[in-house]
C-alpha positions as CSV (number, residue, x, y, z in Angstrom):
1,M,-25.2,-14.3,-12.6
2,L,-21.4,-13.7,-12.2
3,T,-20.0,-13.9,-9.0
4,V,-18.0,-10.5,-7.8
5,D,-14.8,-12.3,-8.5
6,E,-15.3,-13.7,-11.7
7,A,-16.8,-10.0,-13.2
8,L,-13.5,-8.1,-12.5
9,A,-11.9,-11.5,-13.7
10,R,-13.4,-10.4,-16.8
11,L,-13.2,-7.0,-17.2
12,L,-9.5,-7.0,-16.3
13,E,-8.7,-9.5,-18.9
14,N,-10.6,-7.3,-21.3
15,I,-9.4,-3.6,-21.0
16,S,-6.6,-2.3,-22.8
17,P,-4.1,0.2,-21.4
18,V,-4.0,3.6,-22.9
19,N,-1.8,4.7,-25.1
20,G,1.0,7.4,-24.1
21,T,2.9,9.1,-21.7
22,E,3.8,12.6,-20.7
23,T,6.6,14.4,-18.7
24,V,5.3,16.1,-15.7
25,S,6.8,18.1,-12.9
26,L,7.0,16.7,-9.1
27,L,3.8,19.2,-8.1
28,Q,1.6,18.1,-10.7
29,A,2.3,14.3,-10.3
30,N,-0.3,13.6,-7.5
31,G,-2.5,11.2,-8.1
32,R,-0.4,9.7,-12.0
33,V,0.7,6.5,-12.4
34,L,4.9,6.4,-13.6
35,A,5.4,5.3,-17.1
36,E,8.7,4.1,-16.6
37,N,11.2,3.1,-13.7
38,R,13.6,5.8,-12.0
39,Y,16.9,5.2,-10.2
40,S,18.6,7.8,-7.9
41,D,22.4,9.5,-9.4
42,V,23.4,10.0,-6.1
43,A,22.9,8.6,-2.2
44,V,20.4,9.7,0.6
45,P,21.9,11.2,2.9
46,N,24.8,12.0,0.4
47,T,26.9,12.2,3.6
48,D,27.1,10.8,6.8
49,N,25.2,13.3,9.5
50,S,23.9,14.0,13.0
51,A,20.8,12.6,13.6
52,M,20.2,15.0,16.5
53,D,21.8,17.8,18.2
54,G,25.0,17.3,20.3
55,Y,28.5,16.5,19.4
56,A,30.8,14.8,17.5
57,F,33.6,12.7,18.4
58,R,35.9,9.4,17.9
59,F,34.4,7.2,19.8
60,S,37.9,5.7,20.2
61,D,38.9,8.6,22.2
62,V,35.9,7.4,25.0
63,T,38.4,5.5,27.1
64,G,36.2,5.8,30.3
65,P,34.0,7.8,32.7
66,E,36.1,10.1,33.3
67,T,37.2,11.3,29.3
68,V,37.1,14.8,28.8
69,L,37.4,16.2,24.8
70,L,38.4,19.4,24.1
71,I,35.1,21.2,22.1
72,R,37.1,22.2,18.4
73,Q,34.4,23.5,16.1
74,R,30.8,24.4,15.2
75,I,28.8,22.7,12.9
76,P,25.4,24.4,11.6
77,A,23.7,21.9,9.3
78,G,24.3,22.9,5.5
79,H,27.7,23.7,6.2
80,P,30.7,20.8,6.5
81,G,33.1,21.4,9.6
82,G,37.1,20.7,9.1
83,G,39.3,17.3,10.6
84,L,39.0,16.2,14.4
85,G,42.6,15.8,16.2
86,P,42.7,13.2,18.9
87,G,40.7,14.3,21.7
88,E,38.4,16.5,19.9
89,A,34.7,17.0,19.9
90,A,32.7,19.4,17.5
91,R,29.3,20.8,18.6
92,I,26.7,19.8,16.0
93,F,23.4,20.3,14.8
94,T,20.6,17.8,13.2
95,G,21.6,16.7,10.1
96,A,25.6,18.6,9.8
97,P,27.8,16.7,8.2
98,L,30.3,14.6,10.5
99,P,33.5,16.0,10.7
100,D,36.4,13.6,9.4
101,G,37.5,11.6,11.7
102,A,34.2,11.1,13.6
103,D,32.0,8.4,14.2
104,T,29.6,9.0,17.2
105,V,27.0,11.8,18.0
106,M,26.2,11.9,21.7
107,R,23.2,13.7,22.1
108,Q,23.1,16.8,24.2
109,E,20.2,15.9,26.6
110,W,23.7,13.5,28.3
111,C,26.9,15.8,27.4
112,L,28.2,18.1,30.9
113,V,30.4,21.0,29.3
114,E,32.1,23.2,30.6
115,G,34.3,25.9,28.3
116,N,35.4,23.4,25.9
117,R,35.5,20.8,28.3
118,L,33.1,17.9,27.1
119,K,32.2,14.9,29.8
120,F,29.6,12.2,29.6
121,E,27.1,11.6,31.9
122,R,26.8,8.1,30.0
123,L,29.1,6.2,28.3
124,P,28.2,6.5,24.5
125,V,27.6,3.5,22.2
126,K,30.0,3.3,19.1
127,G,28.1,4.8,15.6
128,E,25.0,6.4,17.7
129,S,22.5,9.4,16.9
130,V,24.8,8.8,12.9
131,R,22.7,8.1,9.8
132,Q,25.3,6.8,7.6
133,A,25.5,7.8,4.1
134,G,22.7,6.1,2.0
135,E,21.2,4.3,4.5
136,D,18.4,5.2,3.1
137,V,18.9,5.1,-1.4
138,E,22.3,3.9,-2.2
139,K,23.0,5.3,-6.0
140,G,22.1,3.5,-8.8
141,D,18.9,2.1,-6.9
142,M,15.7,2.1,-8.4
143,V,13.8,4.4,-5.7
144,L,10.4,4.6,-8.2
145,S,8.8,1.1,-10.1
146,A,6.8,1.9,-13.2
147,G,3.0,1.1,-12.6
148,T,2.9,3.2,-9.3
149,R,0.7,5.1,-8.6
150,L,2.1,8.7,-7.3
151,Q,1.3,9.8,-4.0
152,A,2.9,11.8,-1.2
153,G,5.6,9.4,-0.3
154,H,6.7,8.7,-3.8
155,I,7.1,12.2,-5.1
156,G,9.0,13.2,-1.4
157,I,11.5,10.3,-2.4
158,A,11.5,11.8,-5.9
159,A,12.1,14.9,-4.6
160,S,15.3,13.3,-2.1
161,V,16.9,11.9,-5.4
162,G,17.3,15.4,-7.0
163,L,14.1,14.1,-9.7
164,T,12.5,17.2,-11.1
165,H,9.9,15.9,-13.5
166,L,8.3,12.2,-14.3
167,P,7.2,10.2,-16.7
168,V,3.7,9.0,-16.4
169,V,1.0,7.1,-18.5
170,R,-1.7,9.2,-19.8
171,K,-4.7,10.2,-17.9
172,P,-7.9,7.8,-19.8
173,K,-10.5,9.5,-21.3
174,V,-14.0,8.8,-19.9
175,A,-17.3,9.9,-20.9
176,L,-19.9,10.4,-17.9
177,M,-23.1,10.4,-18.4
178,S,-26.6,9.5,-16.3
179,T,-30.1,8.3,-17.5
180,G,-33.4,8.7,-16.4
181,D,-36.0,11.4,-17.1
182,E,-36.8,12.0,-12.6
183,L,-33.3,13.3,-12.9
184,V,-32.6,17.9,-12.5
185,L,-29.5,19.2,-11.3
186,P,-29.1,20.8,-8.4
187,G,-30.2,24.4,-8.1
188,E,-32.6,23.3,-10.4
189,S,-36.5,23.3,-9.7
190,L,-37.5,19.9,-8.2
191,L,-40.5,19.6,-9.2
192,P,-43.4,16.5,-8.7
193,G,-41.5,12.8,-9.1
194,K,-37.8,14.6,-9.6
195,I,-34.6,13.9,-7.9
196,Y,-31.2,15.4,-8.1
197,N,-28.8,14.3,-9.7
198,S,-26.4,13.1,-7.2
199,N,-24.2,10.2,-9.4
200,R,-22.7,13.3,-11.3
201,Y,-21.2,14.4,-9.1
202,T,-20.2,11.6,-7.5
203,L,-18.3,9.5,-10.1
204,R,-16.7,12.0,-11.9
205,T,-15.3,13.2,-8.0
206,L,-14.2,9.7,-8.0
207,L,-13.1,9.2,-12.1
208,E,-10.8,12.7,-10.6
209,D,-9.5,11.0,-8.1
210,F,-8.0,8.3,-10.1
211,G,-6.8,10.0,-12.5
212,C,-9.7,10.8,-15.3
213,E,-9.9,13.9,-17.5
214,V,-14.0,13.4,-18.0
215,S,-16.3,14.7,-20.5
216,D,-19.6,15.4,-18.9
217,F,-22.5,14.0,-21.7
218,G,-24.8,15.8,-18.8
219,I,-28.4,13.8,-18.6
220,V,-29.6,11.5,-21.2
221,P,-33.4,11.3,-21.2
222,D,-35.2,7.3,-21.2
223,D,-35.6,7.6,-24.6
224,F,-33.5,4.3,-27.0
225,Q,-33.0,6.5,-30.5
226,M,-31.8,8.9,-27.4
227,T,-29.2,6.8,-25.3
228,C,-28.0,4.9,-28.7
229,S,-26.8,8.3,-30.4
230,M,-25.2,9.2,-27.0
231,L,-23.5,6.4,-26.5
232,V,-21.7,6.6,-30.1
233,D,-21.1,10.6,-30.0
234,A,-18.9,9.2,-26.5
235,A,-16.8,6.1,-28.0
236,A,-15.4,8.8,-30.0
237,G,-12.2,10.0,-28.5
238,H,-12.7,8.3,-25.7
239,D,-11.2,5.5,-23.7
240,L,-13.9,4.7,-21.5
241,I,-18.0,5.6,-21.3
242,L,-19.5,5.0,-18.0
243,T,-23.2,5.6,-17.5
244,S,-25.5,5.3,-14.4
245,G,-28.8,4.4,-14.7
246,G,-31.1,2.8,-16.9
247,V,-29.5,-0.8,-16.7
248,S,-31.9,-2.9,-14.9
249,V,-35.5,-4.4,-16.5
250,G,-37.7,-1.5,-16.6
251,E,-39.4,-0.5,-19.8
252,E,-37.2,2.2,-19.8
253,D,-34.2,1.3,-19.0
254,H,-32.7,1.9,-22.5
255,V,-28.9,1.1,-21.6
256,R,-28.0,-2.9,-21.5
257,A,-30.2,-2.8,-25.2
258,A,-28.7,0.7,-26.7
259,I,-24.9,-1.4,-26.1
260,E,-26.5,-4.2,-27.3
261,A,-27.4,-2.1,-30.7
262,E,-24.5,-0.1,-31.2
263,G,-21.7,-2.4,-29.5
264,K,-21.5,-5.8,-27.9
265,V,-23.0,-7.1,-24.5
266,H,-20.3,-9.1,-22.2
267,F,-22.1,-9.6,-19.4
268,W,-24.6,-8.4,-17.5
269,R,-25.8,-9.0,-13.5
270,I,-23.3,-9.8,-11.1
271,A,-24.3,-11.5,-7.6
272,V,-23.7,-8.5,-5.7
273,K,-25.5,-6.8,-3.3
274,P,-26.3,-3.0,-3.5
275,G,-25.1,-3.5,-7.2
276,K,-26.3,-6.5,-9.2
277,P,-27.8,-4.8,-12.6
278,L,-24.6,-3.5,-14.1
279,V,-23.7,-4.0,-17.2
280,Y,-20.2,-4.5,-19.2
281,G,-20.0,-4.2,-22.8
282,E,-18.3,-2.2,-25.9
283,I,-19.6,0.2,-28.7
284,G,-18.7,0.0,-31.9
285,C,-17.1,3.0,-33.4
286,P,-16.9,4.2,-36.7
287,S,-14.9,2.3,-39.3
288,G,-10.9,4.2,-39.6
289,I,-10.9,6.0,-36.4
290,R,-10.5,3.3,-33.5
291,R,-10.8,0.5,-32.2
292,N,-14.8,-0.7,-30.1
293,V,-14.8,1.4,-26.5
294,A,-15.4,-0.3,-23.6
295,I,-18.7,0.6,-21.5
296,I,-20.0,0.1,-17.9
297,G,-23.3,1.1,-16.9
298,L,-23.6,1.5,-13.6
299,P,-27.1,1.2,-11.9
300,G,-28.4,3.9,-10.6
301,N,-29.2,3.8,-7.1
302,P,-26.6,6.0,-5.5
303,V,-25.1,3.7,-3.3
304,S,-25.3,0.6,-5.9
305,S,-23.2,3.2,-8.1
306,Y,-20.7,4.1,-6.0
307,V,-20.1,0.7,-3.9
308,T,-19.5,-0.8,-7.4
309,F,-17.5,2.0,-8.4
310,L,-15.0,1.4,-6.1
311,L,-15.5,-2.7,-6.9
312,F,-15.7,-3.2,-10.8
313,V,-14.7,0.1,-12.2
314,R,-11.6,1.4,-9.7
315,P,-9.7,-1.7,-11.5
316,C,-10.3,-1.2,-14.3
317,I,-9.4,2.8,-14.5
318,L,-5.9,2.0,-12.8
319,R,-5.5,-1.4,-14.7
320,M,-5.6,0.9,-18.2
321,Q,-2.8,2.5,-16.2
322,G,-0.7,0.2,-15.8
323,V,-0.7,-0.4,-12.4
324,F,-1.2,-4.6,-11.5
325,D,-1.8,-4.8,-7.8
326,V,-5.5,-3.3,-8.3
327,M,-7.0,-5.1,-5.0
328,P,-8.1,-2.5,-2.4
329,K,-6.4,-2.7,0.7
330,T,-8.2,-4.8,3.7
331,V,-8.6,-5.8,7.5
332,R,-10.1,-8.5,9.2
333,V,-12.1,-6.9,12.5
334,R,-15.1,-8.6,14.8
335,A,-18.4,-7.1,14.2
336,A,-20.1,-5.1,16.7
337,S,-23.6,-5.3,15.1
338,S,-25.2,-8.4,13.7
339,H,-26.9,-9.0,10.5
340,D,-29.6,-11.8,10.9
341,R,-30.6,-11.7,6.8
342,A,-28.8,-13.8,4.7
343,D,-28.2,-13.2,0.8
344,E,-28.2,-14.8,-2.3
345,R,-25.5,-12.4,-3.3
346,N,-22.4,-11.1,-1.6
347,E,-22.8,-8.8,0.0
348,F,-20.8,-5.0,1.2
349,L,-21.9,-3.3,4.5
350,R,-21.6,0.2,5.1
351,A,-19.8,0.1,8.6
352,R,-17.6,1.7,10.3
353,L,-14.7,0.8,13.1
354,N,-15.6,2.2,16.9
355,E,-13.1,2.5,19.4
356,R,-12.0,-0.8,19.7
357,G,-11.5,-1.3,16.5
358,E,-15.0,-3.1,15.5
359,A,-17.0,-2.9,13.0
360,E,-20.7,-1.3,13.3
361,L,-23.2,-1.3,10.7
362,F,-25.4,1.6,9.5
363,D,-28.8,1.0,10.4
364,N,-30.1,1.4,6.2
365,Q,-28.2,-0.5,4.4
366,G,-30.7,0.6,1.3
367,S,-29.0,0.9,-2.0
368,G,-30.0,4.4,-1.9
369,V,-29.3,6.2,1.4
370,L,-26.2,7.8,0.4
371,S,-25.7,9.0,3.9
372,S,-24.4,5.4,4.7
373,V,-21.5,6.1,2.7
374,V,-21.0,9.7,4.6
375,W,-21.1,8.0,8.0
376,G,-19.1,4.5,7.3
377,D,-15.7,4.5,6.9
378,G,-15.7,1.8,5.0
379,L,-17.3,-1.9,3.4
380,I,-17.7,-5.1,4.8
381,D,-17.7,-7.6,2.1
382,N,-19.8,-10.1,3.4
383,P,-20.1,-13.6,1.4
384,P,-23.0,-15.1,0.0
385,G,-25.8,-16.9,3.1
386,R,-23.7,-15.8,6.1
387,T,-25.1,-13.7,9.0
388,I,-23.0,-11.9,11.1
389,N,-23.3,-11.5,14.9
390,V,-21.1,-9.2,16.7
391,G,-18.3,-10.9,17.9
392,D,-17.6,-12.6,14.6
393,W,-14.5,-12.0,12.3
394,V,-15.7,-9.9,8.9
395,K,-13.7,-8.3,6.1
396,F,-13.5,-4.9,6.1
397,I,-12.3,-2.5,3.7
398,P,-11.6,0.8,4.2
399,F,-12.6,3.5,2.0
400,A,-8.9,4.7,2.9
401,G,-8.3,1.1,1.1
402,F,-9.5,1.7,-2.2
403,F,-7.4,5.2,-2.7
404,R,-4.0,3.6,-1.6
405,S,-3.6,1.7,-4.9
């Protein structure tokens, strides 16, 4: 079996980037991947301005604690004022441009005003409460780099420099299917031996979260020929095929055999828990249509499917869109629970952080217990052969860390 790191390296080495870009408005850019660097044509702020409601003046006019300045103007945000003469001050509001000659702002809480006479409760510091022009972004700065998965902050800074549209990578087209005679959809009768297909909804949501265009091929029965036919159909017009179920060693598990019949298996089984029987390969396309299409077959148990998507499918989808850093964010925390059964595989244990920032393990780590994902804040990455005692340092991957990249 491959280790987790070996399997991920193999996947990323073989995944091909999608071709094509499009231009979208800022309001459509959330979650998309930037195709080209973007630069600013303006400075932000574009002029010195006040960081506080208060009074603007020349620092050099303040000669001591008895200094009195004369208030000659009022400057709201969005309205430039006139120049200041010697010994003059301006009533100014947050965000308003500093008048010519002013270099310091004293916040109103530290000012004493009698009519148009201004005194200070303490001596000012030169330049205080002033936002300098260009302190955030200078004209010509690169504000966003290609390969960035755009989120609120990125879109906000694009707007702050006046951009209205962004070039983004085309959405990967993913064919999604579930396998198993036991599966029915929510809303259908739950006859003996049947279960509701949760993977369809979990995986489709995850694919859409990471910017994919999903074609839902529904449920594929446990039949070898039908599995082969569906995989060939899915290969046409898609960048990736994602399946769940049918990848283990049972007589009714046909996905791996179907991949071998219609393409090639690159690897099968990973030393990971949950999720060992993951398969990765490619399906051949009819001659002249396009290159072969990558396929990842996930285990059918819902936790196995969820965890292996985050560990293996997510990095592939991001890399297909040009994201370079695809590893999730991790933190080291103390364990609040013990785990005394070491496994030969790399375990990913569902856990959540308590009020002390320690990781508590969910009681039942079974691969079918989807409630552990809902309960948890993330995963403890537990190396092979390791037990965990209360107080041990562990590597924790917050679920939010998977979605930040």
